mmCIF file as gemmi writes it, N, C-alpha and C atoms, coordinates in Angstrom:
data_model
loop_
_atom_site.group_PDB
_atom_site.id
_atom_site.type_symbol
_atom_site.label_atom_id
_atom_site.label_alt_id
_atom_site.label_comp_id
_atom_site.label_asym_id
_atom_site.label_entity_id
_atom_site.label_seq_id
_atom_site.pdbx_PDB_ins_code
_atom_site.Cartn_x
_atom_site.Cartn_y
_atom_site.Cartn_z
_atom_site.occupancy
_atom_site.B_iso_or_equiv
_atom_site.pdbx_formal_charge
_atom_site.auth_seq_id
_atom_site.auth_asym_id
_atom_site.pdbx_PDB_model_num
ATOM 1 N N . MET Axp A 1 ? -66.758 -0.886 54.436 1 0 ? 1 A 1
ATOM 2 C CA . MET Axp A 1 ? -65.66 -1.635 54.737 1 0 ? 1 A 1
ATOM 3 C C . MET Axp A 1 ? -65.589 -1.591 56.34 1 0 ? 1 A 1
ATOM 4 N N . ASN Axp A 2 ? -65.552 -2.77 56.905 1 0 ? 2 A 1
ATOM 5 C CA . ASN Axp A 2 ? -65.409 -2.853 58.473 1 0 ? 2 A 1
ATOM 6 C C . ASN Axp A 2 ? -63.983 -3.229 58.725 1 0 ? 2 A 1
ATOM 7 N N . LEU Axp A 3 ? -63.348 -2.394 59.424 1 0 ? 3 A 1
ATOM 8 C CA . LEU Axp A 3 ? -61.848 -2.697 59.742 1 0 ? 3 A 1
ATOM 9 C C . LEU Axp A 3 ? -61.856 -2.889 61.185 1 0 ? 3 A 1
ATOM 10 N N . ASN Axp A 4 ? -61.085 -3.842 61.648 1 0 ? 4 A 1
ATOM 11 C CA . ASN Axp A 4 ? -60.838 -4.311 63.006 1 0 ? 4 A 1
ATOM 12 C C . ASN Axp A 4 ? -59.402 -4.126 63.468 1 0 ? 4 A 1
ATOM 13 N N . LEU Axp A 5 ? -58.953 -3.359 64.371 1 0 ? 5 A 1
ATOM 14 C CA . LEU Axp A 5 ? -57.752 -3.207 64.78 1 0 ? 5 A 1
ATOM 15 C C . LEU Axp A 5 ? -57.45 -4.266 65.956 1 0 ? 5 A 1
ATOM 16 N N . SER Axp A 6 ? -56.366 -4.998 65.76 1 0 ? 6 A 1
ATOM 17 C CA . SER Axp A 6 ? -56.089 -6.065 66.827 1 0 ? 6 A 1
ATOM 18 C C . SER Axp A 6 ? -54.559 -6.045 66.829 1 0 ? 6 A 1
ATOM 19 N N . SER Axp A 7 ? -53.896 -6.77 67.846 1 0 ? 7 A 1
ATOM 20 C CA . SER Axp A 7 ? -52.461 -6.878 67.995 1 0 ? 7 A 1
ATOM 21 C C . SER Axp A 7 ? -52.276 -8.252 67.93 1 0 ? 7 A 1
ATOM 22 N N . ILE Axp A 8 ? -51.053 -8.55 67.464 1 0 ? 8 A 1
ATOM 23 C CA . ILE Axp A 8 ? -50.478 -9.839 67.3 1 0 ? 8 A 1
ATOM 24 C C . ILE Axp A 8 ? -49.007 -9.899 67.787 1 0 ? 8 A 1
ATOM 25 N N . SER Axp A 9 ? -48.555 -10.977 68.441 1 0 ? 9 A 1
ATOM 26 C CA . SER Axp A 9 ? -47.213 -10.962 68.786 1 0 ? 9 A 1
ATOM 27 C C . SER Axp A 9 ? -46.439 -11.753 67.898 1 0 ? 9 A 1
ATOM 28 N N . ILE Axp A 10 ? -45.018 -11.376 67.516 1 0 ? 10 A 1
ATOM 29 C CA . ILE Axp A 10 ? -44.152 -12.223 66.852 1 0 ? 10 A 1
ATOM 30 C C . ILE Axp A 10 ? -42.711 -12.241 67.71 1 0 ? 10 A 1
ATOM 31 N N . ARG Axp A 11 ? -41.967 -13.242 67.374 1 0 ? 11 A 1
ATOM 32 C CA . ARG Axp A 11 ? -40.507 -13.179 67.905 1 0 ? 11 A 1
ATOM 33 C C . ARG Axp A 11 ? -39.84 -12.864 66.634 1 0 ? 11 A 1
ATOM 34 N N . GLY Axp A 12 ? -39.321 -11.642 66.659 1 0 ? 12 A 1
ATOM 35 C CA . GLY Axp A 12 ? -38.642 -10.968 65.504 1 0 ? 12 A 1
ATOM 36 C C . GLY Axp A 12 ? -37.11 -11.3 65.419 1 0 ? 12 A 1
ATOM 37 N N . ILE Axp A 13 ? -36.374 -10.261 65.013 1 0 ? 13 A 1
ATOM 38 C CA . ILE Axp A 13 ? -34.918 -10.42 64.831 1 0 ? 13 A 1
ATOM 39 C C . ILE Axp A 13 ? -34.334 -10.799 66.337 1 0 ? 13 A 1
ATOM 40 N N . LYS Axp A 14 ? -33.424 -11.685 66.318 1 0 ? 14 A 1
ATOM 41 C CA . LYS Axp A 14 ? -32.537 -11.923 67.472 1 0 ? 14 A 1
ATOM 42 C C . LYS Axp A 14 ? -33.56 -12.488 68.659 1 0 ? 14 A 1
ATOM 43 N N . GLY Axp A 15 ? -34.735 -12.967 68.326 1 0 ? 15 A 1
ATOM 44 C CA . GLY Axp A 15 ? -35.592 -13.357 69.285 1 0 ? 15 A 1
ATOM 45 C C . GLY Axp A 15 ? -36.28 -12.506 70.19 1 0 ? 15 A 1
ATOM 46 N N . VAL Axp A 16 ? -36.454 -11.301 69.77 1 0 ? 16 A 1
ATOM 47 C CA . VAL Axp A 16 ? -37.05 -10.069 70.529 1 0 ? 16 A 1
ATOM 48 C C . VAL Axp A 16 ? -38.533 -10.142 70.224 1 0 ? 16 A 1
ATOM 49 N N . MET Axp A 17 ? -39.298 -10.352 71.266 1 0 ? 17 A 1
ATOM 50 C CA . MET Axp A 17 ? -40.737 -10.327 71.155 1 0 ? 17 A 1
ATOM 51 C C . MET Axp A 17 ? -41.277 -8.97 70.91 1 0 ? 17 A 1
ATOM 52 N N . MET Axp A 18 ? -42.112 -8.957 69.855 1 0 ? 18 A 1
ATOM 53 C CA . MET Axp A 18 ? -42.712 -7.479 69.557 1 0 ? 18 A 1
ATOM 54 C C . MET Axp A 18 ? -44.288 -7.835 69.474 1 0 ? 18 A 1
ATOM 55 N N . ARG Axp A 19 ? -44.961 -6.777 69.813 1 0 ? 19 A 1
ATOM 56 C CA . ARG Axp A 19 ? -46.508 -6.769 69.662 1 0 ? 19 A 1
ATOM 57 C C . ARG Axp A 19 ? -46.774 -5.87 68.369 1 0 ? 19 A 1
ATOM 58 N N . LEU Axp A 20 ? -47.452 -6.314 67.403 1 0 ? 20 A 1
ATOM 59 C CA . LEU Axp A 20 ? -47.736 -5.504 66.3 1 0 ? 20 A 1
ATOM 60 C C . LEU Axp A 20 ? -49.155 -5.196 66.375 1 0 ? 20 A 1
ATOM 61 N N . GLN Axp A 21 ? -49.336 -3.894 65.908 1 0 ? 21 A 1
ATOM 62 C CA . GLN Axp A 21 ? -50.864 -3.496 65.703 1 0 ? 21 A 1
ATOM 63 C C . GLN Axp A 21 ? -51.343 -3.66 64.309 1 0 ? 21 A 1
ATOM 64 N N . THR Axp A 22 ? -52.378 -4.356 63.922 1 0 ? 22 A 1
ATOM 65 C CA . THR Axp A 22 ? -52.722 -4.604 62.763 1 0 ? 22 A 1
ATOM 66 C C . THR Axp A 22 ? -54.314 -4.267 62.388 1 0 ? 22 A 1
ATOM 67 N N . VAL Axp A 23 ? -54.54 -4.153 61.224 1 0 ? 23 A 1
ATOM 68 C CA . VAL Axp A 23 ? -55.828 -3.872 60.751 1 0 ? 23 A 1
ATOM 69 C C . VAL Axp A 23 ? -56.167 -4.966 59.769 1 0 ? 23 A 1
ATOM 70 N N . ILE Axp A 24 ? -57.39 -5.711 59.787 1 0 ? 24 A 1
ATOM 71 C CA . ILE Axp A 24 ? -57.695 -6.729 58.911 1 0 ? 24 A 1
ATOM 72 C C . ILE Axp A 24 ? -59.083 -6.513 58.413 1 0 ? 24 A 1
ATOM 73 N N . TRP Axp A 25 ? -59.21 -6.758 57.097 1 0 ? 25 A 1
ATOM 74 C CA . TRP Axp A 25 ? -60.502 -6.667 56.517 1 0 ? 25 A 1
ATOM 75 C C . TRP Axp A 25 ? -60.598 -7.71 55.399 1 0 ? 25 A 1
ATOM 76 N N . LYS Axp A 26 ? -61.866 -7.856 54.905 1 0 ? 26 A 1
ATOM 77 C CA . LYS Axp A 26 ? -62.139 -8.895 53.896 1 0 ? 26 A 1
ATOM 78 C C . LYS Axp A 26 ? -62.482 -8.26 52.417 1 0 ? 26 A 1
ATOM 79 N N . GLU Axp A 27 ? -61.686 -8.743 51.431 1 0 ? 27 A 1
ATOM 80 C CA . GLU Axp A 27 ? -61.842 -8.246 50.168 1 0 ? 27 A 1
ATOM 81 C C . GLU Axp A 27 ? -62.175 -9.576 49.186 1 0 ? 27 A 1
ATOM 82 N N . GLU Axp A 28 ? -63.449 -9.553 48.905 1 0 ? 28 A 1
ATOM 83 C CA . GLU Axp A 28 ? -64.015 -10.731 48.044 1 0 ? 28 A 1
ATOM 84 C C . GLU Axp A 28 ? -63.766 -12.011 48.89 1 0 ? 28 A 1
ATOM 85 N N . ASP Axp A 29 ? -62.877 -12.933 48.413 1 0 ? 29 A 1
ATOM 86 C CA . ASP Axp A 29 ? -62.774 -14.14 49.191 1 0 ? 29 A 1
ATOM 87 C C . ASP Axp A 29 ? -61.337 -14.194 49.989 1 0 ? 29 A 1
ATOM 88 N N . MET Axp A 30 ? -60.701 -13.131 50.218 1 0 ? 30 A 1
ATOM 89 C CA . MET Axp A 30 ? -59.522 -13.063 50.834 1 0 ? 30 A 1
ATOM 90 C C . MET Axp A 30 ? -59.555 -12.106 52.022 1 0 ? 30 A 1
ATOM 91 N N . TYR Axp A 31 ? -58.715 -12.375 53.037 1 0 ? 31 A 1
ATOM 92 C CA . TYR Axp A 31 ? -58.548 -11.626 54.253 1 0 ? 31 A 1
ATOM 93 C C . TYR Axp A 31 ? -57.19 -10.854 54.05 1 0 ? 31 A 1
ATOM 94 N N . VAL Axp A 32 ? -57.263 -9.463 54.17 1 0 ? 32 A 1
ATOM 95 C CA . VAL Axp A 32 ? -56.115 -8.68 53.988 1 0 ? 32 A 1
ATOM 96 C C . VAL Axp A 32 ? -55.786 -8.042 55.332 1 0 ? 32 A 1
ATOM 97 N N . ILE Axp A 33 ? -54.541 -8.094 55.662 1 0 ? 33 A 1
ATOM 98 C CA . ILE Axp A 33 ? -53.973 -7.736 56.921 1 0 ? 33 A 1
ATOM 99 C C . ILE Axp A 33 ? -52.849 -6.715 56.753 1 0 ? 33 A 1
ATOM 100 N N . LYS Axp A 34 ? -52.863 -5.659 57.559 1 0 ? 34 A 1
ATOM 101 C CA . LYS Axp A 34 ? -51.833 -4.429 57.462 1 0 ? 34 A 1
ATOM 102 C C . LYS Axp A 34 ? -51.354 -4.259 58.745 1 0 ? 34 A 1
ATOM 103 N N . GLU Axp A 35 ? -49.83 -4.295 58.963 1 0 ? 35 A 1
ATOM 104 C CA . GLU Axp A 35 ? -49.215 -3.87 60.097 1 0 ? 35 A 1
ATOM 105 C C . GLU Axp A 35 ? -49.308 -2.266 60.169 1 0 ? 35 A 1
ATOM 106 N N . VAL Axp A 36 ? -49.669 -1.663 61.108 1 0 ? 36 A 1
ATOM 107 C CA . VAL Axp A 36 ? -50.017 -0.166 61.046 1 0 ? 36 A 1
ATOM 108 C C . VAL Axp A 36 ? -48.666 0.513 61.093 1 0 ? 36 A 1
ATOM 109 N N . ILE Axp A 37 ? -47.712 0.272 61.863 1 0 ? 37 A 1
ATOM 110 C CA . ILE Axp A 37 ? -46.367 1.097 61.899 1 0 ? 37 A 1
ATOM 111 C C . ILE Axp A 37 ? -45.624 0.853 60.751 1 0 ? 37 A 1
ATOM 112 N N . THR Axp A 38 ? -45.393 -0.33 60.032 1 0 ? 38 A 1
ATOM 113 C CA . THR Axp A 38 ? -44.505 -0.463 59.049 1 0 ? 38 A 1
ATOM 114 C C . THR Axp A 38 ? -45.339 -0.288 57.571 1 0 ? 38 A 1
ATOM 115 N N . GLY Axp A 39 ? -46.481 -0.617 57.676 1 0 ? 39 A 1
ATOM 116 C CA . GLY Axp A 39 ? -47.423 -0.492 56.413 1 0 ? 39 A 1
ATOM 117 C C . GLY Axp A 39 ? -47.217 -1.932 55.733 1 0 ? 39 A 1
ATOM 118 N N . VAL Axp A 40 ? -46.498 -2.913 56.183 1 0 ? 40 A 1
ATOM 119 C CA . VAL Axp A 40 ? -46.413 -4.189 55.58 1 0 ? 40 A 1
ATOM 120 C C . VAL Axp A 40 ? -47.991 -4.898 55.56 1 0 ? 40 A 1
ATOM 121 N N . THR Axp A 41 ? -48.176 -5.359 54.278 1 0 ? 41 A 1
ATOM 122 C CA . THR Axp A 41 ? -49.577 -5.865 54.068 1 0 ? 41 A 1
ATOM 123 C C . THR Axp A 41 ? -49.397 -7.128 53.292 1 0 ? 41 A 1
ATOM 124 N N . THR Axp A 42 ? -50.344 -7.991 53.664 1 0 ? 42 A 1
ATOM 125 C CA . THR Axp A 42 ? -50.404 -9.288 52.985 1 0 ? 42 A 1
ATOM 126 C C . THR Axp A 42 ? -51.879 -9.901 53.121 1 0 ? 42 A 1
ATOM 127 N N . GLN Axp A 43 ? -52.106 -11.073 52.767 1 0 ? 43 A 1
ATOM 128 C CA . GLN Axp A 43 ? -53.489 -11.531 52.679 1 0 ? 43 A 1
ATOM 129 C C . GLN Axp A 43 ? -53.405 -13.059 52.839 1 0 ? 43 A 1
ATOM 130 N N . GLY Axp A 44 ? -54.716 -13.718 53.094 1 0 ? 44 A 1
ATOM 131 C CA . GLY Axp A 44 ? -54.72 -15.212 53.37 1 0 ? 44 A 1
ATOM 132 C C . GLY Axp A 44 ? -56.127 -15.447 52.939 1 0 ? 44 A 1
ATOM 133 N N . LYS Axp A 45 ? -56.478 -16.718 52.82 1 0 ? 45 A 1
ATOM 134 C CA . LYS Axp A 45 ? -57.739 -17.227 52.449 1 0 ? 45 A 1
ATOM 135 C C . LYS Axp A 45 ? -58.458 -17.387 53.801 1 0 ? 45 A 1
ATOM 136 N N . SER Axp A 46 ? -57.771 -17.448 54.956 1 0 ? 46 A 1
ATOM 137 C CA . SER Axp A 46 ? -58.464 -17.297 56.256 1 0 ? 46 A 1
ATOM 138 C C . SER Axp A 46 ? -57.793 -16.302 57.145 1 0 ? 46 A 1
ATOM 139 N N . ILE Axp A 47 ? -58.414 -15.915 58.287 1 0 ? 47 A 1
ATOM 140 C CA . ILE Axp A 47 ? -57.931 -14.966 59.131 1 0 ? 47 A 1
ATOM 141 C C . ILE Axp A 47 ? -56.375 -15.439 59.794 1 0 ? 47 A 1
ATOM 142 N N . GLU Axp A 48 ? -56.49 -16.634 60.061 1 0 ? 48 A 1
ATOM 143 C CA . GLU Axp A 48 ? -55.189 -17.293 60.516 1 0 ? 48 A 1
ATOM 144 C C . GLU Axp A 48 ? -54.166 -17.394 59.481 1 0 ? 48 A 1
ATOM 145 N N . GLU Axp A 49 ? -54.517 -17.685 58.213 1 0 ? 49 A 1
ATOM 146 C CA . GLU Axp A 49 ? -53.43 -17.75 57.187 1 0 ? 49 A 1
ATOM 147 C C . GLU Axp A 49 ? -52.976 -16.319 56.992 1 0 ? 49 A 1
ATOM 148 N N . ALA Axp A 50 ? -53.806 -15.313 57.091 1 0 ? 50 A 1
ATOM 149 C CA . ALA Axp A 50 ? -53.409 -13.879 56.845 1 0 ? 50 A 1
ATOM 150 C C . ALA Axp A 50 ? -52.465 -13.591 57.927 1 0 ? 50 A 1
ATOM 151 N N . ILE Axp A 51 ? -52.774 -13.892 59.216 1 0 ? 51 A 1
ATOM 152 C CA . ILE Axp A 51 ? -51.869 -13.524 60.421 1 0 ? 51 A 1
ATOM 153 C C . ILE Axp A 51 ? -50.589 -14.28 60.269 1 0 ? 51 A 1
ATOM 154 N N . ASN Axp A 52 ? -50.566 -15.506 59.912 1 0 ? 52 A 1
ATOM 155 C CA . ASN Axp A 52 ? -49.184 -16.333 59.755 1 0 ? 52 A 1
ATOM 156 C C . ASN Axp A 52 ? -48.431 -15.74 58.525 1 0 ? 52 A 1
ATOM 157 N N . ASN Axp A 53 ? -49.139 -15.284 57.463 1 0 ? 53 A 1
ATOM 158 C CA . ASN Axp A 53 ? -48.369 -14.606 56.327 1 0 ? 53 A 1
ATOM 159 C C . ASN Axp A 53 ? -47.768 -13.242 56.752 1 0 ? 53 A 1
ATOM 160 N N . LEU Axp A 54 ? -48.657 -12.524 57.599 1 0 ? 54 A 1
ATOM 161 C CA . LEU Axp A 54 ? -48.046 -11.232 58.037 1 0 ? 54 A 1
ATOM 162 C C . LEU Axp A 54 ? -46.825 -11.469 58.913 1 0 ? 54 A 1
ATOM 163 N N . LYS Axp A 55 ? -46.954 -12.268 59.885 1 0 ? 55 A 1
ATOM 164 C CA . LYS Axp A 55 ? -45.727 -12.704 60.673 1 0 ? 55 A 1
ATOM 165 C C . LYS Axp A 55 ? -44.484 -12.998 59.82 1 0 ? 55 A 1
ATOM 166 N N . GLU Axp A 56 ? -44.572 -13.752 58.803 1 0 ? 56 A 1
ATOM 167 C CA . GLU Axp A 56 ? -43.559 -14.053 57.945 1 0 ? 56 A 1
ATOM 168 C C . GLU Axp A 56 ? -43.059 -12.857 57.215 1 0 ? 56 A 1
ATOM 169 N N . ALA Axp A 57 ? -43.968 -12.126 56.545 1 0 ? 57 A 1
ATOM 170 C CA . ALA Axp A 57 ? -43.561 -10.977 55.999 1 0 ? 57 A 1
ATOM 171 C C . ALA Axp A 57 ? -42.896 -9.854 56.758 1 0 ? 57 A 1
ATOM 172 N N . ILE Axp A 58 ? -43.335 -9.684 58.123 1 0 ? 58 A 1
ATOM 173 C CA . ILE Axp A 58 ? -42.71 -8.679 59.097 1 0 ? 58 A 1
ATOM 174 C C . ILE Axp A 58 ? -41.316 -9.166 59.302 1 0 ? 58 A 1
ATOM 175 N N . ILE Axp A 59 ? -41.014 -10.377 59.527 1 0 ? 59 A 1
ATOM 176 C CA . ILE Axp A 59 ? -39.727 -10.81 59.957 1 0 ? 59 A 1
ATOM 177 C C . ILE Axp A 59 ? -38.82 -10.61 58.817 1 0 ? 59 A 1
ATOM 178 N N . LEU Axp A 60 ? -39.261 -10.826 57.62 1 0 ? 60 A 1
ATOM 179 C CA . LEU Axp A 60 ? -38.374 -10.542 56.38 1 0 ? 60 A 1
ATOM 180 C C . LEU Axp A 60 ? -38.145 -8.975 56.186 1 0 ? 60 A 1
ATOM 181 N N . TYR Axp A 61 ? -39.268 -8.271 56.543 1 0 ? 61 A 1
ATOM 182 C CA . TYR Axp A 61 ? -39.116 -6.817 56.311 1 0 ? 61 A 1
ATOM 183 C C . TYR Axp A 61 ? -38.074 -6.373 57.421 1 0 ? 61 A 1
ATOM 184 N N . LEU Axp A 62 ? -38.182 -6.754 58.611 1 0 ? 62 A 1
ATOM 185 C CA . LEU Axp A 62 ? -37.236 -6.468 59.5 1 0 ? 62 A 1
ATOM 186 C C . LEU Axp A 62 ? -35.809 -6.886 59.33 1 0 ? 62 A 1
ATOM 187 N N . GLU Axp A 63 ? -35.568 -7.99 58.73 1 0 ? 63 A 1
ATOM 188 C CA . GLU Axp A 63 ? -34.218 -8.326 58.431 1 0 ? 63 A 1
ATOM 189 C C . GLU Axp A 63 ? -33.701 -7.219 57.219 1 0 ? 63 A 1
ATOM 190 N N . GLU Axp A 64 ? -34.466 -6.741 56.474 1 0 ? 64 A 1
ATOM 191 C CA . GLU Axp A 64 ? -34.053 -5.727 55.427 1 0 ? 64 A 1
ATOM 192 C C . GLU Axp A 64 ? -33.992 -4.239 56.012 1 0 ? 64 A 1
ATOM 193 N N . VAL Axp A 65 ? -34.864 -3.951 56.96 1 0 ? 65 A 1
ATOM 194 C CA . VAL Axp A 65 ? -34.92 -2.716 57.622 1 0 ? 65 A 1
ATOM 195 C C . VAL Axp A 65 ? -35.014 -2.818 59.148 1 0 ? 65 A 1
ATOM 196 N N . PRO Axp A 66 ? -33.793 -3.138 59.65 1 0 ? 66 A 1
ATOM 197 C CA . PRO Axp A 66 ? -33.539 -3.344 61.033 1 0 ? 66 A 1
ATOM 198 C C . PRO Axp A 66 ? -33.904 -2.32 62.142 1 0 ? 66 A 1
ATOM 199 N N . GLU Axp A 67 ? -33.777 -1.046 61.515 1 0 ? 67 A 1
ATOM 200 C CA . GLU Axp A 67 ? -34.145 0.091 62.344 1 0 ? 67 A 1
ATOM 201 C C . GLU Axp A 67 ? -35.659 0.204 62.722 1 0 ? 67 A 1
ATOM 202 N N . ALA Axp A 68 ? -36.459 -0.552 61.918 1 0 ? 68 A 1
ATOM 203 C CA . ALA Axp A 68 ? -37.897 -0.566 62.156 1 0 ? 68 A 1
ATOM 204 C C . ALA Axp A 68 ? -38.261 -1.249 63.393 1 0 ? 68 A 1
ATOM 205 N N . VAL Axp A 69 ? -37.343 -2.05 63.909 1 0 ? 69 A 1
ATOM 206 C CA . VAL Axp A 69 ? -37.647 -2.833 65.198 1 0 ? 69 A 1
ATOM 207 C C . VAL Axp A 69 ? -37.704 -1.806 66.397 1 0 ? 69 A 1
ATOM 208 N N . GLU Axp A 70 ? -36.881 -0.886 66.445 1 0 ? 70 A 1
ATOM 209 C CA . GLU Axp A 70 ? -37.132 0.091 67.443 1 0 ? 70 A 1
ATOM 210 C C . GLU Axp A 70 ? -38.163 0.964 67.22 1 0 ? 70 A 1
ATOM 211 N N . LYS Axp A 71 ? -38.65 1.345 66.072 1 0 ? 71 A 1
ATOM 212 C CA . LYS Axp A 71 ? -39.877 1.983 65.856 1 0 ? 71 A 1
ATOM 213 C C . LYS Axp A 71 ? -41.042 1.248 66.395 1 0 ? 71 A 1
ATOM 214 N N . ILE Axp A 72 ? -41.08 -0.085 65.956 1 0 ? 72 A 1
ATOM 215 C CA . ILE Axp A 72 ? -42.239 -0.917 66.458 1 0 ? 72 A 1
ATOM 216 C C . ILE Axp A 72 ? -42.274 -0.945 67.999 1 0 ? 72 A 1
ATOM 217 N N . LYS Axp A 73 ? -41.102 -1.139 68.63 1 0 ? 73 A 1
ATOM 218 C CA . LYS Axp A 73 ? -41.019 -1.361 70.111 1 0 ? 73 A 1
ATOM 219 C C . LYS Axp A 73 ? -41.377 -0.068 70.827 1 0 ? 73 A 1
ATOM 220 N N . SER Axp A 74 ? -41.064 1.103 70.321 1 0 ? 74 A 1
ATOM 221 C CA . SER Axp A 74 ? -41.278 2.29 70.921 1 0 ? 74 A 1
ATOM 222 C C . SER Axp A 74 ? -42.413 2.971 70.69 1 0 ? 74 A 1
ATOM 223 N N . THR Axp A 75 ? -43.24 2.401 69.823 1 0 ? 75 A 1
ATOM 224 C CA . THR Axp A 75 ? -44.585 2.997 69.436 1 0 ? 75 A 1
ATOM 225 C C . THR Axp A 75 ? -45.798 2.552 70.511 1 0 ? 75 A 1
ATOM 226 N N . GLU Axp A 76 ? -46.269 3.48 71.3 1 0 ? 76 A 1
ATOM 227 C CA . GLU Axp A 76 ? -47.455 2.872 72.167 1 0 ? 76 A 1
ATOM 228 C C . GLU Axp A 76 ? -48.771 3.119 71.509 1 0 ? 76 A 1
ATOM 229 N N . THR Axp A 77 ? -49.511 2.047 71.359 1 0 ? 77 A 1
ATOM 230 C CA . THR Axp A 77 ? -50.886 2.276 70.788 1 0 ? 77 A 1
ATOM 231 C C . THR Axp A 77 ? -51.74 2.599 71.815 1 0 ? 77 A 1
ATOM 232 N N . ILE Axp A 78 ? -52.519 3.708 71.58 1 0 ? 78 A 1
ATOM 233 C CA . ILE Axp A 78 ? -53.488 4.243 72.553 1 0 ? 78 A 1
ATOM 234 C C . ILE Axp A 78 ? -54.823 3.495 72.375 1 0 ? 78 A 1
ATOM 235 N N . GLY Axp A 79 ? -55.248 3.324 71.11 1 0 ? 79 A 1
ATOM 236 C CA . GLY Axp A 79 ? -56.478 2.561 70.76 1 0 ? 79 A 1
ATOM 237 C C . GLY Axp A 79 ? -56.692 2.755 69.412 1 0 ? 79 A 1
ATOM 238 N N . ALA Axp A 80 ? -57.94 2.348 69.015 1 0 ? 80 A 1
ATOM 239 C CA . ALA Axp A 80 ? -58.546 2.251 67.671 1 0 ? 80 A 1
ATOM 240 C C . ALA Axp A 80 ? -59.782 3.097 67.59 1 0 ? 80 A 1
ATOM 241 N N . ILE Axp A 81 ? -59.862 3.802 66.476 1 0 ? 81 A 1
ATOM 242 C CA . ILE Axp A 81 ? -61.138 4.695 66.387 1 0 ? 81 A 1
ATOM 243 C C . ILE Axp A 81 ? -61.69 4.419 65.033 1 0 ? 81 A 1
ATOM 244 N N . ASN Axp A 82 ? -62.947 4.04 64.924 1 0 ? 82 A 1
ATOM 245 C CA . ASN Axp A 82 ? -63.601 4.008 63.542 1 0 ? 82 A 1
ATOM 246 C C . ASN Axp A 82 ? -64.194 5.309 63.218 1 0 ? 82 A 1
ATOM 247 N N . VAL Axp A 83 ? -63.756 5.876 62.045 1 0 ? 83 A 1
ATOM 248 C CA . VAL Axp A 83 ? -64.293 7.054 61.682 1 0 ? 83 A 1
ATOM 249 C C . VAL Axp A 83 ? -65.33 6.814 60.564 1 0 ? 83 A 1
ATOM 250 N N . GLU Axp A 84 ? -66.389 7.561 60.579 1 0 ? 84 A 1
ATOM 251 C CA . GLU Axp A 84 ? -67.361 7.226 59.336 1 0 ? 84 A 1
ATOM 252 C C . GLU Axp A 84 ? -67.521 8.6 58.657 1 0 ? 84 A 1
ATOM 253 N N . ILE Axp A 85 ? -67.471 8.496 57.294 1 0 ? 85 A 1
ATOM 254 C CA . ILE Axp A 85 ? -67.504 9.665 56.644 1 0 ? 85 A 1
ATOM 255 C C . ILE Axp A 85 ? -68.8 9.486 55.795 1 0 ? 85 A 1
ATOM 256 N N . THR Axp A 86 ? -69.595 10.536 55.733 1 0 ? 86 A 1
ATOM 257 C CA . THR Axp A 86 ? -70.923 10.525 55.179 1 0 ? 86 A 1
ATOM 258 C C . THR Axp A 86 ? -71.015 11.536 53.992 1 0 ? 86 A 1
């Protein structure tokens, strides 16, 4: 499985801009995307659709768990490491 870590930006609760760290991979004919800090996961038929679905899911999640906004904003991503297990 090939995982790619990337970041996307959303305008969250109260118009606050946030940068999310995400992992996206392909399962059969769908792209699955997961936000690293919250664990919110969704999918789409294309990468663009998956990203748009994630943005919507994160906004809904943050409405229910507003304390997660501070966790997302305060977490500094250092980088991504691919680990191979043999």
